[in-house]
Backbone as ProteinMPNN parsed JSONL, in Angstrom:
{"seq_chain_A": "MRNSALHPNIAVSDARAAIAFYEAALGAETLDVITAGDAVIHSDLVLRSAAGESTFTVAGAFPPDSAAPEPGGPTHASFTIPVEDTDAAYARAIGAGASSLAEPADWFEGFRQAAVRCPFGHRWYFVTVAESVTPDDVQRASDAWMSARD", "coords_chain_A": {"N_chain_A": [[14.358, -47.577, -29.066], [13.053, -44.385, -28.767], [14.005, -41.442, -27.35], [12.779, -38.452, -25.703], [13.63, -34.982, -26.376], [14.778, -33.905, -24.058], [15.704, -36.01, -21.617], [15.251, -36.832, -18.612], [16.97, -38.372, -15.85], [15.973, -40.039, -13.095], [16.936, -40.591, -9.862], [16.181, -42.858, -7.328], [15.187, -44.276, -4.128], [13.893, -46.743, -4.13], [13.438, -48.263, -6.868], [11.62, -49.984, -8.235], [9.205, -49.637, -6.8], [8.907, -46.896, -7.211], [8.549, -46.736, -9.987], [6.091, -48.066, -10.221], [4.551, -46.244, -8.764], [4.757, -43.889, -10.399], [3.445, -44.789, -12.645], [0.825, -45.139, -11.602], [0.246, -42.607, -10.425], [0.917, -40.624, -12.314], [0.218, -41.605, -14.736], [2.164, -42.672, -16.301], [3.82, -44.729, -18.72], [5.566, -47.714, -18.667], [8.314, -48.532, -20.545], [10.614, -50.106, -20.656], [12.654, -52.081, -18.441], [15.719, -52.411, -16.943], [17.833, -54.571, -15.259], [20.266, -55.382, -12.705], [21.024, -58.033, -11.098], [18.984, -57.787, -8.313], [18.636, -55.102, -8.477], [17.278, -52.202, -10.023], [18.713, -50.749, -12.655], [18.248, -49.15, -14.77], [15.518, -47.704, -16.476], [12.966, -47.004, -18.816], [10.467, -44.676, -19.166], [7.417, -43.335, -20.427], [5.642, -40.342, -20.634], [2.601, -38.963, -21.254], [1.023, -35.957, -21.989], [-0.887, -32.87, -21.895], [0.843, -31.301, -23.304], [2.219, -32.936, -24.964], [4.513, -35.594, -25.488], [6.852, -37.061, -23.304], [9.903, -38.58, -22.25], [11.464, -40.416, -19.594], [13.908, -41.627, -17.246], [13.964, -43.964, -14.6], [15.785, -45.057, -11.889], [17.571, -46.988, -9.454], [19.385, -45.381, -6.81], [22.888, -44.95, -6.89], [25.24, -44.37, -4.953], [28.645, -43.212, -4.922], [27.92, -41.825, -7.169], [25.264, -41.188, -7.827], [22.414, -39.93, -6.093], [19.477, -40.356, -4.193], [16.843, -38.102, -3.399], [15.998, -37.197, -0.031], [12.853, -38.108, 1.26], [11.528, -36.003, 2.748], [13.274, -33.915, 2.53], [15.246, -31.28, 0.899], [15.203, -30.928, -2.69], [16.954, -31.156, -5.765], [15.827, -30.666, -8.21], [12.813, -29.984, -10.037], [9.779, -31.128, -11.541], [7.645, -30.291, -14.146], [4.411, -30.793, -15.316], [2.421, -30.199, -17.964], [-1.037, -30.179, -17.958], [-4.436, -31.074, -18.811], [-6.322, -30.806, -16.847], [-5.749, -29.575, -13.914], [-6.715, -30.028, -11.291], [-7.69, -32.675, -11.394], [-5.336, -34.102, -12.043], [-3.771, -33.567, -9.792], [-5.387, -34.736, -7.768], [-5.26, -37.41, -8.563], [-2.538, -37.984, -8.191], [-2.262, -37.541, -5.411], [-4.019, -39.487, -4.499], [-2.558, -41.718, -5.198], [-0.513, -41.685, -3.425], [1.178, -39.455, -3.169], [2.38, -36.503, -1.468], [0.9, -33.418, -0.554], [2.076, -30.312, -1.705], [1.192, -27.899, -2.663], [-2.085, -27.077, -2.997], [-4.436, -27.312, -5.761], [-4.761, -24.245, -7.445], [-5.669, -21.044, -8.777], [-3.184, -19.274, -10.128], [-3.093, -16.967, -11.489], [-5.494, -15.451, -13.704], [-6.183, -17.84, -16.114], [-4.061, -19.489, -15.545], [-3.471, -22.245, -13.799], [-2.321, -24.101, -11.072], [-0.754, -26.785, -9.255], [1.059, -28.587, -6.711], [2.979, -31.448, -5.837], [4.729, -33.8, -3.766], [6.433, -36.664, -4.501], [6.502, -40.014, -3.087], [9.175, -40.601, -3.205], [10.718, -38.424, -2.963], [10.84, -36.458, -4.965], [9.736, -33.389, -6.519], [6.747, -32.456, -8.088], [4.986, -30.544, -10.422], [1.743, -29.674, -11.504], [0.19, -28.156, -14.163], [-2.092, -26.025, -15.743], [-2.421, -24.081, -18.476], [-3.772, -21.379, -20.128], [-3.977, -20.604, -23.624], [-3.884, -17.909, -24.048], [-2.22, -16.783, -22.153], [0.631, -14.854, -21.491], [4.252, -14.363, -21.529], [4.706, -11.965, -20.13], [2.494, -11.898, -18.413], [3.103, -14.048, -16.738], [5.483, -13.1, -15.643], [4.572, -10.832, -14.167], [2.943, -12.133, -12.26], [4.895, -13.692, -11.022], [6.545, -11.707, -9.934], [4.758, -10.616, -8.059], [4.382, -12.857, -6.415], [6.987, -13.179, -5.392], [7.281, -10.788, -3.988], [5.398, -11.165, -1.996], [6.636, -13.085, -0.498], [8.632, -11.835, 0.867]], "CA_chain_A": [[13.619, -46.646, -28.233], [13.314, -42.99, -29.101], [13.828, -40.583, -26.197], [12.452, -37.059, -25.968], [14.806, -34.118, -26.479], [15.344, -33.904, -22.72], [15.332, -37.302, -21.028], [15.82, -36.826, -17.265], [17.226, -39.615, -15.136], [15.56, -39.812, -11.719], [17.46, -41.564, -8.911], [15.246, -43.088, -6.224], [15.615, -45.294, -3.169], [13.251, -48.018, -4.471], [13.051, -48.026, -8.264], [10.404, -50.731, -8.615], [8.062, -48.945, -6.194], [8.78, -45.589, -7.868], [7.954, -46.969, -11.315], [4.665, -48.348, -9.994], [3.926, -44.983, -8.359], [4.655, -42.991, -11.548], [2.364, -45.325, -13.483], [-0.463, -44.865, -10.954], [0.042, -41.189, -10.119], [1.115, -39.747, -13.469], [-0.209, -42.262, -15.955], [3.337, -43.03, -17.102], [3.875, -46.08, -19.276], [6.914, -48.263, -18.616], [8.726, -49.103, -21.829], [11.571, -51.166, -20.383], [13.323, -52.084, -17.141], [16.984, -53.136, -17.01], [18.262, -54.883, -13.898], [21.524, -56.069, -12.401], [20.572, -58.716, -9.895], [17.693, -57.258, -7.886], [18.629, -53.644, -8.611], [16.898, -51.567, -11.29], [19.788, -49.817, -13.002], [17.754, -48.28, -15.838], [14.177, -47.961, -17.01], [12.474, -45.911, -19.651], [9.039, -44.447, -19.039], [6.912, -42.263, -21.277], [4.561, -39.583, -20.027], [1.835, -38.221, -22.257], [0.279, -34.893, -21.33], [-1.466, -31.867, -22.782], [1.909, -30.69, -24.097], [2.842, -33.925, -25.839], [5.087, -36.821, -24.943], [8.211, -36.972, -22.779], [10.427, -39.804, -21.683], [12.386, -40.245, -18.48], [14.461, -42.843, -16.68], [13.931, -44.159, -13.151], [16.753, -46.08, -11.494], [18.036, -46.916, -8.083], [20.542, -44.515, -6.572], [24.146, -45.66, -6.734], [26.258, -43.455, -4.43], [28.603, -41.757, -4.832], [27.61, -41.211, -8.46], [23.909, -40.647, -7.825], [21.769, -39.981, -4.786], [18.039, -40.085, -4.175], [16.519, -37.111, -2.38], [15.273, -37.656, 1.146], [11.444, -37.77, 1.031], [11.12, -34.722, 3.321], [14.344, -32.923, 2.403], [15.281, -30.499, -0.344], [15.489, -31.647, -3.931], [17.694, -30.291, -6.682], [15.09, -30.449, -9.457], [11.359, -30.148, -10.03], [9.257, -31.524, -12.843], [6.358, -29.667, -14.441], [3.631, -31.519, -16.308], [1.238, -29.486, -18.45], [-2.184, -31.079, -17.957], [-5.704, -30.464, -19.186], [-7.105, -30.586, -15.635], [-4.843, -29.542, -12.768], [-7.351, -30.627, -10.123], [-7.746, -34.127, -11.575], [-3.973, -34.62, -11.968], [-3.402, -33.469, -8.382], [-6.149, -35.747, -7.035], [-4.725, -38.726, -8.935], [-1.236, -38.146, -7.533], [-2.505, -37.667, -3.973], [-4.622, -40.808, -4.318], [-1.535, -42.745, -5.381], [0.447, -41.633, -2.328], [1.986, -38.235, -3.11], [1.985, -35.546, -0.43], [0.585, -32.11, -1.118], [2.907, -29.136, -1.456], [0.302, -26.768, -2.949], [-3.341, -27.525, -3.586], [-4.741, -26.613, -7.009], [-5.213, -22.866, -7.284], [-5.394, -20.138, -9.889], [-2.074, -18.373, -9.834], [-3.749, -15.793, -12.058], [-6.464, -15.917, -14.697], [-5.613, -18.608, -17.214], [-2.9, -20.26, -15.094], [-3.831, -23.017, -12.611], [-1.164, -24.913, -10.711], [-0.712, -27.543, -8.002], [2.366, -29.227, -6.548], [3.052, -32.596, -4.937], [6.017, -34.469, -3.604], [6.22, -38.108, -4.585], [7.088, -40.711, -1.939], [10.597, -40.811, -3.439], [11.391, -37.164, -2.696], [10.853, -35.504, -6.073], [8.643, -32.422, -6.573], [6.052, -32.457, -9.379], [3.971, -29.501, -10.603], [0.719, -29.868, -12.534], [-0.173, -26.806, -14.554], [-2.966, -25.817, -16.894], [-2.178, -22.706, -18.903], [-4.534, -20.97, -21.311], [-3.146, -20.116, -24.734], [-3.816, -16.443, -23.994], [-1.232, -16.358, -21.165], [1.879, -14.374, -22.087], [5.379, -14.281, -20.595], [4.506, -10.804, -19.26], [1.555, -12.316, -17.362], [3.845, -14.905, -15.807], [6.434, -12.234, -14.932], [3.821, -10.062, -13.174], [2.554, -13.041, -11.181], [6.119, -14.069, -10.321], [6.944, -10.548, -9.129], [3.824, -10.539, -6.924], [4.686, -13.983, -5.546], [8.247, -12.892, -4.707], [7.013, -9.7, -3.031], [4.645, -11.743, -0.874], [7.555, -13.93, 0.292], [9.53, -10.969, 1.662]], "C_chain_A": [[14.024, -45.228, -28.607], [12.999, -42.127, -27.887], [13.428, -39.183, -26.62], [13.731, -36.224, -25.938], [15.519, -33.962, -25.139], [14.812, -35.141, -22.024], [15.948, -37.375, -19.631], [15.982, -38.231, -16.702], [16.96, -39.348, -13.657], [16.101, -40.938, -10.844], [16.506, -41.649, -7.722], [15.772, -44.195, -5.313], [15.046, -46.672, -3.489], [12.659, -47.885, -5.872], [11.778, -48.764, -8.66], [9.155, -50.051, -8.056], [7.84, -47.589, -6.863], [8.136, -45.738, -9.245], [6.456, -47.222, -11.166], [3.92, -47.073, -9.596], [3.729, -44.067, -9.566], [3.61, -43.483, -12.553], [1.001, -44.937, -12.904], [-0.743, -43.38, -10.82], [0.063, -40.294, -11.346], [0.59, -40.345, -14.765], [0.955, -42.623, -16.86], [3.223, -44.473, -17.576], [5.326, -46.545, -19.241], [7.225, -48.952, -19.935], [9.712, -50.245, -21.635], [12.153, -50.99, -18.989], [14.552, -52.97, -17.279], [17.47, -53.338, -15.579], [19.673, -55.445, -13.878], [21.254, -56.733, -11.061], [19.18, -58.208, -9.55], [17.557, -55.756, -8.126], [18.148, -53.209, -9.995], [17.957, -50.517, -11.585], [19.381, -48.861, -14.117], [16.314, -48.68, -16.145], [13.813, -46.777, -17.871], [10.969, -45.854, -19.488], [8.656, -43.325, -19.991], [5.711, -41.653, -20.575], [3.887, -38.778, -21.132], [0.976, -37.193, -21.528], [-0.289, -33.943, -22.375], [-0.413, -31.252, -23.705], [2.568, -31.676, -25.057], [3.379, -35.098, -25.064], [6.513, -36.569, -24.492], [8.611, -38.332, -22.223], [11.326, -39.458, -20.504], [12.813, -41.618, -17.982], [14.286, -42.822, -15.173], [14.905, -45.291, -12.847], [17.069, -45.926, -10.019], [19.224, -45.984, -7.979], [21.781, -45.376, -6.336], [25.224, -44.686, -6.278], [27.652, -44.009, -4.71], [28.203, -41.064, -6.123], [26.209, -40.607, -8.533], [23.305, -40.824, -6.441], [20.299, -39.667, -4.948], [17.773, -39.015, -3.119], [15.831, -37.786, -1.19], [13.819, -37.249, 0.961], [11.002, -36.439, 1.611], [12.137, -33.611, 3.136], [14.29, -32.159, 1.1], [15.594, -31.393, -1.54], [16.115, -30.664, -4.912], [16.932, -29.981, -7.963], [13.601, -30.634, -9.205], [10.93, -30.495, -11.441], [7.875, -30.924, -13.019], [5.68, -30.447, -15.554], [2.444, -30.657, -16.716], [0.084, -30.488, -18.579], [-3.436, -30.324, -18.377], [-6.525, -30.095, -17.96], [-6.185, -30.706, -14.422], [-5.433, -30.267, -11.57], [-7.369, -32.149, -10.22], [-6.351, -34.747, -11.458], [-3.48, -34.633, -10.523], [-4.093, -34.574, -7.577], [-5.615, -37.15, -7.325], [-3.404, -38.989, -8.212], [-1.396, -38.326, -6.025], [-3.094, -39.046, -3.675], [-3.624, -41.94, -4.438], [-0.453, -42.701, -4.302], [1.362, -40.433, -2.275], [1.521, -37.379, -1.938], [1.83, -34.17, -1.075], [1.625, -31.07, -0.721], [2.089, -27.866, -1.683], [-0.942, -27.311, -3.624], [-3.618, -26.751, -4.872], [-5.301, -25.215, -6.739], [-4.89, -22.085, -8.555], [-4.288, -19.192, -9.449], [-2.445, -16.99, -10.343], [-4.662, -16.318, -13.143], [-5.758, -16.612, -15.856], [-4.444, -19.491, -16.828], [-3.255, -20.934, -13.772], [-2.711, -24.006, -12.331], [-1.392, -25.634, -9.387], [0.664, -28.195, -7.917], [2.265, -30.364, -5.541], [4.502, -33.037, -4.805], [5.737, -35.956, -3.638], [6.874, -38.778, -3.38], [8.6, -40.914, -2.049], [11.385, -39.509, -3.407], [11.37, -36.13, -3.803], [9.589, -34.642, -6.078], [8.094, -32.367, -8.001], [4.993, -31.354, -9.381], [3.012, -29.935, -11.704], [0.217, -28.478, -12.881], [-1.065, -26.839, -15.792], [-2.853, -24.346, -17.247], [-2.969, -22.422, -20.179], [-3.592, -20.44, -22.385], [-2.963, -18.614, -24.697], [-2.769, -15.923, -23.002], [0.079, -16.007, -21.865], [3.018, -14.437, -21.071], [5.26, -13.076, -19.65], [3.538, -11.123, -18.122], [2.284, -13.126, -16.295], [4.831, -14.057, -15.008], [5.732, -11.426, -13.852], [3.428, -10.946, -11.984], [3.774, -13.47, -10.361], [6.61, -12.938, -9.436], [6.063, -10.428, -7.895], [4.108, -11.658, -5.924], [5.956, -13.703, -4.738], [8.062, -11.79, -3.669], [6.289, -10.224, -1.798], [5.532, -12.593, 0.019], [8.444, -13.098, 1.202], [8.968, -10.643, 3.018]], "O_chain_A": [[15.21, -44.926, -28.743], [11.853, -42.083, -27.439], [13.696, -38.765, -27.747], [14.785, -36.706, -25.524], [16.747, -33.896, -25.099], [13.601, -35.298, -21.862], [17.043, -37.914, -19.469], [15.231, -39.148, -17.035], [17.639, -38.53, -13.038], [15.768, -42.104, -11.054], [16.081, -40.628, -7.182], [16.676, -44.947, -5.678], [15.666, -47.679, -3.147], [11.52, -47.449, -6.037], [10.938, -48.2, -9.361], [8.157, -49.908, -8.763], [6.696, -47.181, -7.06], [7.272, -44.945, -9.617], [5.649, -46.655, -11.903], [2.793, -46.847, -10.035], [2.642, -43.519, -9.743], [2.969, -42.679, -13.23], [0.126, -44.463, -13.629], [-1.863, -42.938, -11.076], [-0.681, -39.317, -11.418], [0.526, -39.657, -15.783], [0.765, -42.855, -18.054], [2.613, -45.317, -16.921], [6.216, -45.848, -19.731], [6.494, -49.837, -20.381], [9.661, -51.241, -22.357], [12.146, -49.893, -18.431], [14.452, -54.13, -17.679], [17.514, -52.396, -14.788], [20.197, -55.915, -14.888], [21.256, -56.078, -10.019], [18.292, -58.2, -10.403], [16.465, -55.205, -7.989], [18.557, -53.773, -11.01], [18.087, -49.526, -10.865], [20.075, -47.88, -14.385], [15.953, -49.855, -16.077], [14.31, -45.67, -17.664], [10.277, -46.859, -19.652], [9.478, -42.469, -20.32], [4.879, -42.356, -20.001], [4.534, -38.012, -21.847], [0.286, -37.523, -20.563], [-0.184, -34.181, -23.578], [-0.749, -30.738, -24.772], [3.393, -31.279, -25.879], [2.769, -35.547, -24.093], [7.295, -35.94, -25.205], [7.772, -39.121, -21.788], [11.875, -38.359, -20.423], [12.168, -42.63, -18.259], [14.443, -41.778, -14.539], [14.856, -46.35, -13.472], [16.859, -44.87, -9.423], [19.979, -45.813, -8.936], [21.716, -46.404, -5.661], [26.03, -44.222, -7.085], [27.805, -45.231, -4.728], [28.151, -39.835, -6.17], [25.998, -39.616, -9.233], [23.648, -41.756, -5.713], [19.92, -38.811, -5.748], [18.404, -39.016, -2.063], [15.17, -38.813, -1.338], [13.567, -36.122, 0.533], [10.154, -35.782, 1.007], [11.889, -32.476, 3.543], [13.389, -32.368, 0.288], [16.176, -32.469, -1.401], [15.823, -29.469, -4.874], [17.351, -29.114, -8.729], [13.189, -31.344, -8.287], [11.627, -30.196, -12.41], [7.027, -31.038, -12.134], [6.278, -30.729, -16.592], [1.553, -30.409, -15.904], [0.223, -31.521, -19.233], [-3.491, -29.096, -18.308], [-7.339, -29.172, -18.017], [-5.883, -31.808, -13.966], [-4.739, -31.035, -10.903], [-7.093, -32.837, -9.237], [-6.196, -35.802, -10.843], [-2.847, -35.593, -10.084], [-3.446, -35.267, -6.791], [-5.53, -37.981, -6.421], [-3.181, -40.08, -7.686], [-0.733, -39.175, -5.429], [-2.702, -39.694, -2.704], [-3.814, -43.004, -3.849], [0.422, -43.566, -4.26], [2.248, -40.38, -1.421], [0.39, -37.52, -1.473], [2.542, -33.82, -2.016], [2.003, -30.963, 0.446], [2.271, -26.873, -0.978], [-0.868, -27.926, -4.688], [-3.092, -25.653, -5.058], [-6.196, -25.036, -5.913], [-3.968, -22.421, -9.299], [-4.451, -18.412, -8.51], [-2.148, -15.977, -9.709], [-4.616, -17.503, -13.474], [-4.862, -16.053, -16.49], [-3.883, -20.177, -17.682], [-3.333, -20.27, -12.738], [-2.212, -24.668, -13.241], [-2.122, -25.158, -8.518], [1.352, -28.34, -8.927], [1.565, -30.265, -4.533], [5.365, -32.694, -5.613], [4.897, -36.452, -2.887], [7.717, -38.17, -2.72], [9.236, -41.352, -1.091], [12.56, -39.474, -3.77], [11.846, -35.013, -3.598], [8.513, -35.099, -5.694], [8.838, -32.25, -8.975], [4.199, -31.248, -8.446], [3.43, -30.497, -12.716], [-0.143, -27.706, -11.993], [-0.82, -27.578, -16.746], [-3.147, -23.473, -16.43], [-2.846, -23.135, -21.175], [-2.533, -19.891, -22.078], [-1.996, -18.092, -25.252], [-2.462, -14.731, -23.014], [0.57, -16.753, -22.712], [2.767, -14.554, -19.872], [5.671, -13.16, -18.493], [3.737, -10.672, -16.994], [2.097, -12.91, -15.098], [4.997, -14.28, -13.808], [6.233, -11.336, -12.731], [3.57, -10.538, -10.832], [3.688, -13.596, -9.139], [7.045, -13.175, -8.309], [6.563, -10.166, -6.8], [4.078, -11.429, -4.715], [5.995, -13.962, -3.535], [8.634, -11.863, -2.582], [6.545, -9.77, -0.683], [5.205, -12.8, 1.188], [8.955, -13.603, 2.202], [9.603, -9.929, 3.794]]}, "name": "protein", "num_of_chains": 1, "seq": "MRNSALHPNIAVSDARAAIAFYEAALGAETLDVITAGDAVIHSDLVLRSAAGESTFTVAGAFPPDSAAPEPGGPTHASFTIPVEDTDAAYARAIGAGASSLAEPADWFEGFRQAAVRCPFGHRWYFVTVAESVTPDDVQRASDAWMSARD"}
């Protein structure tokens, strides 16, 4: 198995259900699942998007070494998926059981984003970005967003 350059490991409360969700909501493909008894201790999934291919692991949480986020509580990481159609990706995730954090919207011209929280507590962003968007464009939009939060 060949992993992507960054291969995140996602701890969840119910690994089998999470894998099924990521297949349905994100179109992920499960490459393997390793168990110890009934527990999923490792799995490899691949996600193909507008930006290419990434791999990630889903496994049950094994405190104290790993903990799954509470579905409604804060999470320590977010995942961004570049997609060709933000609205379609958002609708697919919501249809599979994700909860909405931000409906699809144009953050600025050429940059469309939406955010969901999966039933396992992780935050996922779907973003469509035109090739013409520059880091300066993103900085200006970020500055405006931060000013609006004050």
